[in-house]
C-alpha positions, 0 to 999 in steps of 0.5 A, a space after each residue: 604797558 600804557 596805551 600809545 599816545 598817538 594813534 596810527 593806522 596799522 597799514 601805515 605802521 606796516 609800510 614803515 616797518 617794511 621800509 626800515 627792513 629794506 633799509 637794513 637789508 642792503 645786501 640780500 642773499 641771492 634768490 635761488 632761481 628754480 629751473 623748470 623740469 625740462 630745463 633741468 633734464 636738458 642740462 643733465 642730457 647735455 652733460 651726459 651726451 657730451 661726456 660720451 665719445 663720438 662713436 657713442 654720440 652717433 648711436 640711436 637712443 630710445 627715450 627709456 635708454 636716455 632716461 636711464 643713462 642720463 639719470 633723470 628723475 621725476 618730480 613726483 614719480 620715480 620716472 620723469 614724464 616722457 613728454 618733458 624728456 622729449 622736449 628736453 631732448 629737442 632742446 639738447 640737439 636731438 632729432 626724432 626718427 622712426 624705425 620702420 623695421 619689422 623687428 623694431 616695431 616702428 619704434 621712435 629713436 633719438 639721434 644727436 645732431 653734433 653742433 657745428 
């Protein structure tokens, strides 16, 4: 192959190729929008709680119960981080309450606040 007759800078050639590629690709595929783990958990929790009858929605839930019942999975571990789940519960409309009963050992529970 003979050498090119005119010399151009490599960066100019790359820019030209990028512009040609953009012109050919007028209908790019939509890029997948990745959600944060908290947003993913919030969606799963919301769909789970809305599928329950009202009597079940009024019940107090522990954070481990929510993880199990809503089917939440962690990114790198089997279980998700409890701080992420707590943030998702707050976004989904839950409020945190503490039980001061001796039998409950001052455990924290989550109550669902019905949307008005």
